[in-house]
C-alpha positions as CSV (number, residue, x, y, z in Angstrom):
1,M,-1.3,-28.2,1.0
2,K,1.6,-27.2,3.1
3,S,2.2,-24.0,5.0
4,Y,5.3,-22.2,6.3
5,T,5.7,-19.3,8.6
6,F,8.4,-16.6,8.7
7,S,9.1,-13.1,10.0
8,M,10.0,-10.1,7.8
9,H,11.4,-6.8,8.9
10,I,12.4,-4.5,6.0
11,T,12.1,-0.8,5.7
12,Y,10.1,0.9,2.9
13,Q,13.2,2.2,1.2
14,Q,15.0,-1.2,1.4
15,F,12.0,-2.9,-0.2
16,L,11.7,-0.4,-3.0
17,H,15.5,-0.3,-3.6
18,H,15.9,-4.1,-3.8
19,Y,12.6,-5.4,-5.1
20,S,11.2,-2.7,-7.4
21,G,11.7,-4.8,-10.6
22,A,8.9,-6.9,-12.0
23,A,11.0,-10.1,-12.0
24,S,12.5,-9.6,-8.5
25,N,12.1,-12.2,-5.8
26,V,12.3,-12.2,-2.0
27,L,14.3,-14.9,-0.3
28,V,13.0,-15.7,3.2
29,L,14.1,-18.2,5.9
30,T,11.1,-20.0,7.4
31,D,10.8,-20.9,11.1
32,N,11.9,-24.5,10.4
33,G,15.0,-23.4,8.4
34,L,13.7,-23.8,4.9
35,R,14.6,-21.1,2.3
36,L,11.7,-19.9,0.2
37,Q,12.0,-17.7,-2.9
38,L,8.8,-15.7,-3.3
39,P,7.8,-13.1,-5.9
40,A,8.3,-9.7,-4.5
41,S,5.1,-8.5,-6.0
42,R,3.2,-10.9,-3.6
43,M,4.7,-8.9,-0.6
44,R,3.6,-5.5,-1.9
45,P,0.1,-5.6,-0.3
46,F,1.8,-5.7,3.1
47,L,4.1,-2.7,2.4
48,T,3.3,0.3,4.6
49,Q,5.1,3.6,5.2
50,I,7.4,1.9,7.6
51,G,8.0,-1.1,5.4
52,I,7.0,-4.7,5.8
53,R,7.0,-5.9,9.4
54,G,5.4,-8.9,11.0
55,R,4.8,-12.6,10.8
56,F,3.5,-14.3,7.7
57,R,2.2,-17.7,6.6
58,V,2.8,-19.0,3.0
59,T,0.6,-21.7,1.7
60,V,1.7,-23.8,-1.2
61,S,0.1,-26.7,-3.1
62,D,1.4,-30.3,-3.0
63,A,3.3,-29.4,-6.2
64,N,5.0,-26.4,-4.3
65,K,3.0,-23.8,-6.2
66,L,2.3,-20.6,-4.2
67,Q,-1.3,-20.4,-3.2
68,A,-1.4,-17.6,-0.6
69,I,0.5,-15.3,1.7
70,E,-1.2,-13.9,4.7
71,Q,0.0,-11.8,7.6
72,I,-0.6,-13.6,10.9
73,M,0.6,-11.0,13.4
């Protein structure tokens, strides 16, 4: 398995406005410059009244299938 880290800072309103659809994705830039496209629904557990803020780790299988997203800070 591989893991990637990234930071996300988006307000509550921005998240709802841009990623409210069921098929929407979030594009993030990892710390090592790789662009990852993640399902927005996987970020919803981290959404608070102020939005999504913090550092995250994405774990993917060797076949690049999303395994987990966790907040690390």
